[in-house]
PyMOL CGO cylinders between C-alpha atoms (Angstrom):
from pymol import cmd
from pymol.cgo import CYLINDER

trace = [
    CYLINDER, 50.19, 114.62, 82.17, 47.86, 112.41, 80.26, 0.3, 1, 1, 1, 1, 1, 1,
    CYLINDER, 47.86, 112.41, 80.26, 47.69, 108.68, 80.67, 0.3, 1, 1, 1, 1, 1, 1,
    CYLINDER, 47.69, 108.68, 80.67, 47.03, 106.22, 77.87, 0.3, 1, 1, 1, 1, 1, 1,
    CYLINDER, 47.03, 106.22, 77.87, 45.27, 103.20, 79.36, 0.3, 1, 1, 1, 1, 1, 1,
    CYLINDER, 45.27, 103.20, 79.36, 43.34, 100.25, 77.96, 0.3, 1, 1, 1, 1, 1, 1,
    CYLINDER, 43.34, 100.25, 77.96, 43.27, 101.67, 74.43, 0.3, 1, 1, 1, 1, 1, 1,
    CYLINDER, 43.27, 101.67, 74.43, 41.67, 104.99, 75.35, 0.3, 1, 1, 1, 1, 1, 1,
    CYLINDER, 41.67, 104.99, 75.35, 42.88, 108.43, 76.34, 0.3, 1, 1, 1, 1, 1, 1,
    CYLINDER, 42.88, 108.43, 76.34, 40.88, 109.15, 79.48, 0.3, 1, 1, 1, 1, 1, 1,
    CYLINDER, 40.88, 109.15, 79.48, 42.12, 112.37, 81.04, 0.3, 1, 1, 1, 1, 1, 1,
    CYLINDER, 42.12, 112.37, 81.04, 39.70, 115.26, 80.57, 0.3, 1, 1, 1, 1, 1, 1,
    CYLINDER, 39.70, 115.26, 80.57, 37.03, 112.77, 79.53, 0.3, 1, 1, 1, 1, 1, 1,
    CYLINDER, 37.03, 112.77, 79.53, 38.36, 112.08, 76.01, 0.3, 1, 1, 1, 1, 1, 1,
    CYLINDER, 38.36, 112.08, 76.01, 38.06, 108.58, 74.58, 0.3, 1, 1, 1, 1, 1, 1,
    CYLINDER, 38.06, 108.58, 74.58, 40.64, 108.21, 71.81, 0.3, 1, 1, 1, 1, 1, 1,
    CYLINDER, 40.64, 108.21, 71.81, 42.08, 105.02, 70.39, 0.3, 1, 1, 1, 1, 1, 1,
    CYLINDER, 42.08, 105.02, 70.39, 45.86, 104.98, 70.13, 0.3, 1, 1, 1, 1, 1, 1,
    CYLINDER, 45.86, 104.98, 70.13, 45.82, 105.32, 66.32, 0.3, 1, 1, 1, 1, 1, 1,
    CYLINDER, 45.82, 105.32, 66.32, 43.61, 108.44, 66.64, 0.3, 1, 1, 1, 1, 1, 1,
    CYLINDER, 43.61, 108.44, 66.64, 45.98, 109.84, 69.25, 0.3, 1, 1, 1, 1, 1, 1,
    CYLINDER, 45.98, 109.84, 69.25, 48.97, 109.23, 66.96, 0.3, 1, 1, 1, 1, 1, 1,
    CYLINDER, 48.97, 109.23, 66.96, 47.20, 111.03, 64.09, 0.3, 1, 1, 1, 1, 1, 1,
    CYLINDER, 47.20, 111.03, 64.09, 46.70, 114.07, 66.34, 0.3, 1, 1, 1, 1, 1, 1,
    CYLINDER, 46.70, 114.07, 66.34, 50.28, 113.81, 67.63, 0.3, 1, 1, 1, 1, 1, 1,
    CYLINDER, 50.28, 113.81, 67.63, 51.61, 113.90, 64.06, 0.3, 1, 1, 1, 1, 1, 1,
    CYLINDER, 51.61, 113.90, 64.06, 49.76, 117.20, 63.52, 0.3, 1, 1, 1, 1, 1, 1,
    CYLINDER, 49.76, 117.20, 63.52, 51.12, 118.74, 66.74, 0.3, 1, 1, 1, 1, 1, 1,
    CYLINDER, 51.12, 118.74, 66.74, 54.83, 118.35, 66.04, 0.3, 1, 1, 1, 1, 1, 1,
    CYLINDER, 54.83, 118.35, 66.04, 57.54, 116.15, 64.58, 0.3, 1, 1, 1, 1, 1, 1,
    CYLINDER, 57.54, 116.15, 64.58, 58.67, 114.65, 67.89, 0.3, 1, 1, 1, 1, 1, 1,
    CYLINDER, 58.67, 114.65, 67.89, 55.23, 114.11, 69.44, 0.3, 1, 1, 1, 1, 1, 1,
    CYLINDER, 55.23, 114.11, 69.44, 54.60, 110.60, 67.99, 0.3, 1, 1, 1, 1, 1, 1,
    CYLINDER, 54.60, 110.60, 67.99, 57.85, 109.44, 69.62, 0.3, 1, 1, 1, 1, 1, 1,
    CYLINDER, 57.85, 109.44, 69.62, 56.62, 110.57, 73.02, 0.3, 1, 1, 1, 1, 1, 1,
    CYLINDER, 56.62, 110.57, 73.02, 53.26, 108.87, 72.53, 0.3, 1, 1, 1, 1, 1, 1,
    CYLINDER, 53.26, 108.87, 72.53, 55.01, 105.57, 71.73, 0.3, 1, 1, 1, 1, 1, 1,
    CYLINDER, 55.01, 105.57, 71.73, 57.74, 106.01, 74.39, 0.3, 1, 1, 1, 1, 1, 1,
    CYLINDER, 57.74, 106.01, 74.39, 60.84, 103.96, 75.06, 0.3, 1, 1, 1, 1, 1, 1,
    CYLINDER, 60.84, 103.96, 75.06, 63.92, 103.65, 72.88, 0.3, 1, 1, 1, 1, 1, 1,
    CYLINDER, 63.92, 103.65, 72.88, 63.16, 104.13, 69.20, 0.3, 1, 1, 1, 1, 1, 1,
    CYLINDER, 63.16, 104.13, 69.20, 64.53, 104.89, 65.76, 0.3, 1, 1, 1, 1, 1, 1,
    CYLINDER, 64.53, 104.89, 65.76, 62.58, 107.83, 64.38, 0.3, 1, 1, 1, 1, 1, 1,
    CYLINDER, 62.58, 107.83, 64.38, 62.43, 108.61, 60.66, 0.3, 1, 1, 1, 1, 1, 1,
    CYLINDER, 62.43, 108.61, 60.66, 60.28, 110.43, 58.16, 0.3, 1, 1, 1, 1, 1, 1,
    CYLINDER, 60.28, 110.43, 58.16, 59.29, 113.75, 59.62, 0.3, 1, 1, 1, 1, 1, 1,
    CYLINDER, 59.29, 113.75, 59.62, 59.17, 112.16, 63.06, 0.3, 1, 1, 1, 1, 1, 1,
    CYLINDER, 59.17, 112.16, 63.06, 56.05, 110.11, 62.41, 0.3, 1, 1, 1, 1, 1, 1,
    CYLINDER, 56.05, 110.11, 62.41, 57.72, 106.76, 61.69, 0.3, 1, 1, 1, 1, 1, 1,
    CYLINDER, 57.72, 106.76, 61.69, 58.71, 105.30, 65.06, 0.3, 1, 1, 1, 1, 1, 1,
    CYLINDER, 58.71, 105.30, 65.06, 60.40, 101.89, 65.25, 0.3, 1, 1, 1, 1, 1, 1,
    CYLINDER, 60.40, 101.89, 65.25, 60.99, 100.40, 68.72, 0.3, 1, 1, 1, 1, 1, 1,
    CYLINDER, 60.99, 100.40, 68.72, 64.61, 99.48, 69.44, 0.3, 1, 1, 1, 1, 1, 1,
    CYLINDER, 64.61, 99.48, 69.44, 65.61, 97.11, 72.21, 0.3, 1, 1, 1, 1, 1, 1,
    CYLINDER, 65.61, 97.11, 72.21, 68.60, 98.14, 74.29, 0.3, 1, 1, 1, 1, 1, 1,
    CYLINDER, 68.60, 98.14, 74.29, 70.34, 97.22, 77.53, 0.3, 1, 1, 1, 1, 1, 1,
    CYLINDER, 70.34, 97.22, 77.53, 69.66, 99.49, 80.49, 0.3, 1, 1, 1, 1, 1, 1,
    CYLINDER, 69.66, 99.49, 80.49, 72.13, 102.37, 80.71, 0.3, 1, 1, 1, 1, 1, 1,
    CYLINDER, 72.13, 102.37, 80.71, 72.74, 105.10, 83.24, 0.3, 1, 1, 1, 1, 1, 1,
    CYLINDER, 72.74, 105.10, 83.24, 73.68, 108.66, 82.36, 0.3, 1, 1, 1, 1, 1, 1,
    CYLINDER, 73.68, 108.66, 82.36, 75.01, 111.66, 84.18, 0.3, 1, 1, 1, 1, 1, 1,
    CYLINDER, 75.01, 111.66, 84.18, 73.67, 114.83, 82.59, 0.3, 1, 1, 1, 1, 1, 1,
    CYLINDER, 73.67, 114.83, 82.59, 75.88, 117.87, 83.14, 0.3, 1, 1, 1, 1, 1, 1,
    CYLINDER, 75.88, 117.87, 83.14, 74.44, 121.38, 82.90, 0.3, 1, 1, 1, 1, 1, 1,
    CYLINDER, 74.44, 121.38, 82.90, 77.45, 123.73, 82.66, 0.3, 1, 1, 1, 1, 1, 1,
    CYLINDER, 77.45, 123.73, 82.66, 75.34, 126.91, 82.66, 0.3, 1, 1, 1, 1, 1, 1,
    CYLINDER, 75.34, 126.91, 82.66, 76.60, 128.08, 79.27, 0.3, 1, 1, 1, 1, 1, 1,
    CYLINDER, 76.60, 128.08, 79.27, 73.99, 129.69, 77.03, 0.3, 1, 1, 1, 1, 1, 1,
    CYLINDER, 73.99, 129.69, 77.03, 74.20, 128.49, 73.43, 0.3, 1, 1, 1, 1, 1, 1,
    CYLINDER, 74.20, 128.49, 73.43, 72.08, 129.94, 70.65, 0.3, 1, 1, 1, 1, 1, 1,
    CYLINDER, 72.08, 129.94, 70.65, 70.59, 127.06, 68.64, 0.3, 1, 1, 1, 1, 1, 1,
    CYLINDER, 70.59, 127.06, 68.64, 69.74, 129.54, 65.87, 0.3, 1, 1, 1, 1, 1, 1,
    CYLINDER, 69.74, 129.54, 65.87, 73.40, 130.63, 65.71, 0.3, 1, 1, 1, 1, 1, 1,
    CYLINDER, 73.40, 130.63, 65.71, 74.64, 127.02, 65.53, 0.3, 1, 1, 1, 1, 1, 1,
    CYLINDER, 74.64, 127.02, 65.53, 72.18, 126.10, 62.76, 0.3, 1, 1, 1, 1, 1, 1,
    CYLINDER, 72.18, 126.10, 62.76, 73.39, 129.20, 60.91, 0.3, 1, 1, 1, 1, 1, 1,
    CYLINDER, 73.39, 129.20, 60.91, 77.03, 128.09, 60.85, 0.3, 1, 1, 1, 1, 1, 1,
    CYLINDER, 77.03, 128.09, 60.85, 76.78, 124.30, 60.45, 0.3, 1, 1, 1, 1, 1, 1,
    CYLINDER, 76.78, 124.30, 60.45, 77.38, 122.94, 56.95, 0.3, 1, 1, 1, 1, 1, 1,
    CYLINDER, 77.38, 122.94, 56.95, 77.08, 119.64, 55.08, 0.3, 1, 1, 1, 1, 1, 1,
    CYLINDER, 77.08, 119.64, 55.08, 80.70, 118.76, 55.90, 0.3, 1, 1, 1, 1, 1, 1,
    CYLINDER, 80.70, 118.76, 55.90, 79.77, 118.42, 59.59, 0.3, 1, 1, 1, 1, 1, 1,
    CYLINDER, 79.77, 118.42, 59.59, 77.30, 115.60, 58.97, 0.3, 1, 1, 1, 1, 1, 1,
    CYLINDER, 77.30, 115.60, 58.97, 78.24, 111.93, 59.07, 0.3, 1, 1, 1, 1, 1, 1,
    CYLINDER, 78.24, 111.93, 59.07, 77.69, 109.56, 56.18, 0.3, 1, 1, 1, 1, 1, 1,
    CYLINDER, 77.69, 109.56, 56.18, 74.34, 107.72, 56.25, 0.3, 1, 1, 1, 1, 1, 1,
    CYLINDER, 74.34, 107.72, 56.25, 74.17, 104.64, 58.49, 0.3, 1, 1, 1, 1, 1, 1,
    CYLINDER, 74.17, 104.64, 58.49, 71.89, 101.68, 58.70, 0.3, 1, 1, 1, 1, 1, 1,
    CYLINDER, 71.89, 101.68, 58.70, 70.09, 101.31, 62.05, 0.3, 1, 1, 1, 1, 1, 1,
    CYLINDER, 70.09, 101.31, 62.05, 72.84, 99.28, 63.77, 0.3, 1, 1, 1, 1, 1, 1,
    CYLINDER, 72.84, 99.28, 63.77, 75.53, 101.68, 62.53, 0.3, 1, 1, 1, 1, 1, 1,
    CYLINDER, 75.53, 101.68, 62.53, 73.52, 104.64, 63.78, 0.3, 1, 1, 1, 1, 1, 1,
    CYLINDER, 73.52, 104.64, 63.78, 73.05, 103.10, 67.23, 0.3, 1, 1, 1, 1, 1, 1,
    CYLINDER, 73.05, 103.10, 67.23, 76.79, 102.45, 67.51, 0.3, 1, 1, 1, 1, 1, 1,
    CYLINDER, 76.79, 102.45, 67.51, 78.02, 105.80, 66.14, 0.3, 1, 1, 1, 1, 1, 1,
    CYLINDER, 78.02, 105.80, 66.14, 76.69, 108.21, 68.79, 0.3, 1, 1, 1, 1, 1, 1,
    CYLINDER, 76.69, 108.21, 68.79, 77.93, 111.01, 66.52, 0.3, 1, 1, 1, 1, 1, 1,
    CYLINDER, 77.93, 111.01, 66.52, 76.65, 114.54, 67.05, 0.3, 1, 1, 1, 1, 1, 1,
    CYLINDER, 76.65, 114.54, 67.05, 77.08, 116.73, 63.98, 0.3, 1, 1, 1, 1, 1, 1,
    CYLINDER, 77.08, 116.73, 63.98, 76.83, 119.89, 66.07, 0.3, 1, 1, 1, 1, 1, 1,
    CYLINDER, 76.83, 119.89, 66.07, 79.61, 119.08, 68.54, 0.3, 1, 1, 1, 1, 1, 1,
    CYLINDER, 79.61, 119.08, 68.54, 82.60, 120.22, 66.45, 0.3, 1, 1, 1, 1, 1, 1,
    CYLINDER, 82.60, 120.22, 66.45, 80.94, 123.57, 65.63, 0.3, 1, 1, 1, 1, 1, 1,
    CYLINDER, 80.94, 123.57, 65.63, 79.73, 124.22, 69.17, 0.3, 1, 1, 1, 1, 1, 1,
    CYLINDER, 79.73, 124.22, 69.17, 83.05, 123.38, 70.84, 0.3, 1, 1, 1, 1, 1, 1,
    CYLINDER, 83.05, 123.38, 70.84, 84.94, 125.60, 68.38, 0.3, 1, 1, 1, 1, 1, 1,
    CYLINDER, 84.94, 125.60, 68.38, 82.60, 128.53, 69.08, 0.3, 1, 1, 1, 1, 1, 1,
    CYLINDER, 82.60, 128.53, 69.08, 82.26, 127.99, 72.84, 0.3, 1, 1, 1, 1, 1, 1,
    CYLINDER, 82.26, 127.99, 72.84, 85.75, 127.22, 74.21, 0.3, 1, 1, 1, 1, 1, 1,
    CYLINDER, 85.75, 127.22, 74.21, 84.46, 127.24, 77.80, 0.3, 1, 1, 1, 1, 1, 1,
    CYLINDER, 84.46, 127.24, 77.80, 82.35, 124.19, 76.92, 0.3, 1, 1, 1, 1, 1, 1,
    CYLINDER, 82.35, 124.19, 76.92, 85.47, 122.49, 75.51, 0.3, 1, 1, 1, 1, 1, 1,
    CYLINDER, 85.47, 122.49, 75.51, 87.18, 123.13, 78.88, 0.3, 1, 1, 1, 1, 1, 1,
    CYLINDER, 87.18, 123.13, 78.88, 84.20, 121.59, 80.70, 0.3, 1, 1, 1, 1, 1, 1,
    CYLINDER, 84.20, 121.59, 80.70, 84.28, 118.55, 78.41, 0.3, 1, 1, 1, 1, 1, 1,
    CYLINDER, 84.28, 118.55, 78.41, 88.02, 118.14, 78.99, 0.3, 1, 1, 1, 1, 1, 1,
    CYLINDER, 88.02, 118.14, 78.99, 87.58, 118.22, 82.80, 0.3, 1, 1, 1, 1, 1, 1,
    CYLINDER, 87.58, 118.22, 82.80, 84.75, 115.66, 82.60, 0.3, 1, 1, 1, 1, 1, 1,
    CYLINDER, 84.75, 115.66, 82.60, 86.73, 113.26, 80.38, 0.3, 1, 1, 1, 1, 1, 1,
    CYLINDER, 86.73, 113.26, 80.38, 88.29, 111.56, 83.41, 0.3, 1, 1, 1, 1, 1, 1,
    CYLINDER, 88.29, 111.56, 83.41, 84.83, 110.11, 84.19, 0.3, 1, 1, 1, 1, 1, 1,
    CYLINDER, 84.83, 110.11, 84.19, 84.26, 108.57, 80.75, 0.3, 1, 1, 1, 1, 1, 1,
    CYLINDER, 84.26, 108.57, 80.75, 83.36, 109.44, 77.16, 0.3, 1, 1, 1, 1, 1, 1,
    CYLINDER, 83.36, 109.44, 77.16, 81.72, 112.87, 77.27, 0.3, 1, 1, 1, 1, 1, 1,
    CYLINDER, 81.72, 112.87, 77.27, 79.09, 113.63, 74.65, 0.3, 1, 1, 1, 1, 1, 1,
    CYLINDER, 79.09, 113.63, 74.65, 77.02, 116.69, 73.88, 0.3, 1, 1, 1, 1, 1, 1,
    CYLINDER, 77.02, 116.69, 73.88, 73.23, 116.64, 73.69, 0.3, 1, 1, 1, 1, 1, 1,
    CYLINDER, 73.23, 116.64, 73.69, 71.77, 118.40, 70.66, 0.3, 1, 1, 1, 1, 1, 1,
    CYLINDER, 71.77, 118.40, 70.66, 73.29, 121.84, 70.17, 0.3, 1, 1, 1, 1, 1, 1,
    CYLINDER, 73.29, 121.84, 70.17, 74.46, 121.96, 73.79, 0.3, 1, 1, 1, 1, 1, 1,
    CYLINDER, 74.46, 121.96, 73.79, 75.33, 123.05, 76.31, 0.3, 1, 1, 1, 1, 1, 1,
    CYLINDER, 75.33, 123.05, 76.31, 74.13, 119.94, 78.16, 0.3, 1, 1, 1, 1, 1, 1,
    CYLINDER, 74.13, 119.94, 78.16, 76.78, 117.22, 78.19, 0.3, 1, 1, 1, 1, 1, 1,
    CYLINDER, 76.78, 117.22, 78.19, 76.36, 113.60, 79.24, 0.3, 1, 1, 1, 1, 1, 1,
    CYLINDER, 76.36, 113.60, 79.24, 78.38, 110.52, 80.15, 0.3, 1, 1, 1, 1, 1, 1,
    CYLINDER, 78.38, 110.52, 80.15, 77.03, 106.99, 79.71, 0.3, 1, 1, 1, 1, 1, 1,
    CYLINDER, 77.03, 106.99, 79.71, 77.60, 104.29, 82.35, 0.3, 1, 1, 1, 1, 1, 1,
    CYLINDER, 77.60, 104.29, 82.35, 76.80, 100.58, 82.34, 0.3, 1, 1, 1, 1, 1, 1,
    CYLINDER, 76.80, 100.58, 82.34, 76.21, 100.40, 86.09, 0.3, 1, 1, 1, 1, 1, 1,
    CYLINDER, 76.21, 100.40, 86.09, 74.09, 102.37, 88.52, 0.3, 1, 1, 1, 1, 1, 1,
    CYLINDER, 74.09, 102.37, 88.52, 76.91, 102.45, 91.07, 0.3, 1, 1, 1, 1, 1, 1,
    CYLINDER, 76.91, 102.45, 91.07, 79.41, 104.01, 88.63, 0.3, 1, 1, 1, 1, 1, 1,
    CYLINDER, 79.41, 104.01, 88.63, 76.93, 106.67, 87.60, 0.3, 1, 1, 1, 1, 1, 1,
    CYLINDER, 76.93, 106.67, 87.60, 76.05, 107.54, 91.21, 0.3, 1, 1, 1, 1, 1, 1,
    CYLINDER, 76.05, 107.54, 91.21, 79.73, 107.83, 92.16, 0.3, 1, 1, 1, 1, 1, 1,
    CYLINDER, 79.73, 107.83, 92.16, 80.55, 110.04, 89.15, 0.3, 1, 1, 1, 1, 1, 1,
    CYLINDER, 80.55, 110.04, 89.15, 77.49, 112.21, 89.73, 0.3, 1, 1, 1, 1, 1, 1,
    CYLINDER, 77.49, 112.21, 89.73, 78.54, 112.92, 93.32, 0.3, 1, 1, 1, 1, 1, 1,
    CYLINDER, 78.54, 112.92, 93.32, 81.95, 114.19, 92.23, 0.3, 1, 1, 1, 1, 1, 1,
    CYLINDER, 81.95, 114.19, 92.23, 80.71, 116.06, 89.15, 0.3, 1, 1, 1, 1, 1, 1,
    CYLINDER, 80.71, 116.06, 89.15, 77.98, 117.66, 91.28, 0.3, 1, 1, 1, 1, 1, 1,
    CYLINDER, 77.98, 117.66, 91.28, 80.67, 119.36, 93.36, 0.3, 1, 1, 1, 1, 1, 1,
    CYLINDER, 80.67, 119.36, 93.36, 81.63, 121.45, 90.32, 0.3, 1, 1, 1, 1, 1, 1,
    CYLINDER, 81.63, 121.45, 90.32, 78.61, 121.51, 87.98, 0.3, 1, 1, 1, 1, 1, 1,
    CYLINDER, 78.61, 121.51, 87.98, 74.87, 121.12, 88.22, 0.3, 1, 1, 1, 1, 1, 1,
    CYLINDER, 74.87, 121.12, 88.22, 74.24, 117.49, 87.25, 0.3, 1, 1, 1, 1, 1, 1,
    CYLINDER, 74.24, 117.49, 87.25, 71.61, 114.77, 87.37, 0.3, 1, 1, 1, 1, 1, 1,
    CYLINDER, 71.61, 114.77, 87.37, 71.77, 111.00, 87.07, 0.3, 1, 1, 1, 1, 1, 1,
    CYLINDER, 71.77, 111.00, 87.07, 69.10, 109.34, 84.90, 0.3, 1, 1, 1, 1, 1, 1,
    CYLINDER, 69.10, 109.34, 84.90, 68.53, 105.92, 83.39, 0.3, 1, 1, 1, 1, 1, 1,
    CYLINDER, 68.53, 105.92, 83.39, 67.26, 104.64, 80.07, 0.3, 1, 1, 1, 1, 1, 1,
    CYLINDER, 67.26, 104.64, 80.07, 63.69, 103.39, 79.78, 0.3, 1, 1, 1, 1, 1, 1,
    CYLINDER, 63.69, 103.39, 79.78, 62.23, 100.58, 77.72, 0.3, 1, 1, 1, 1, 1, 1,
    CYLINDER, 62.23, 100.58, 77.72, 58.84, 102.27, 77.96, 0.3, 1, 1, 1, 1, 1, 1,
    CYLINDER, 58.84, 102.27, 77.96, 57.06, 104.97, 79.91, 0.3, 1, 1, 1, 1, 1, 1,
    CYLINDER, 57.06, 104.97, 79.91, 54.90, 104.22, 82.94, 0.3, 1, 1, 1, 1, 1, 1,
    CYLINDER, 54.90, 104.22, 82.94, 52.08, 106.24, 81.43, 0.3, 1, 1, 1, 1, 1, 1,
    CYLINDER, 52.08, 106.24, 81.43, 51.33, 103.30, 79.16, 0.3, 1, 1, 1, 1, 1, 1,
    CYLINDER, 51.33, 103.30, 79.16, 49.54, 100.21, 80.41, 0.3, 1, 1, 1, 1, 1, 1,
]
cmd.load_cgo(trace, "trace")
């Protein structure tokens, strides 16, 4: 883990300004600039345009049902009809729509059964192409309580949102 402090990247003896680090990050991969900036953000372009977004703290229970899903297979069967209409930033933040969910649940009925069982705890959503599911909670206590019960049946973990990473000063 590298730590960005006082405008320089110091681990391994490198001295890079943040703008230099972001230039390198852009060359490494589309999602790397997001991780350099940290926190909650709206990412556009090819992943290099990162706009900070302020949000209230949230708590999540991540559920790992142990179902193997081929991302390549899902990308091979998804079509334009599965995508939502374009949103502005506020519409996007409110939608929480996952274009892959319909396709994945149709092709992996065991994941649909898992989602159905979890629905008593709250609105169940799928992360990416699955199989990880998650439920959002407004309070720490609610998330802890749900995680205890869910953990009796599935591997799960409670996490919280971050405004920024601790690796930044």
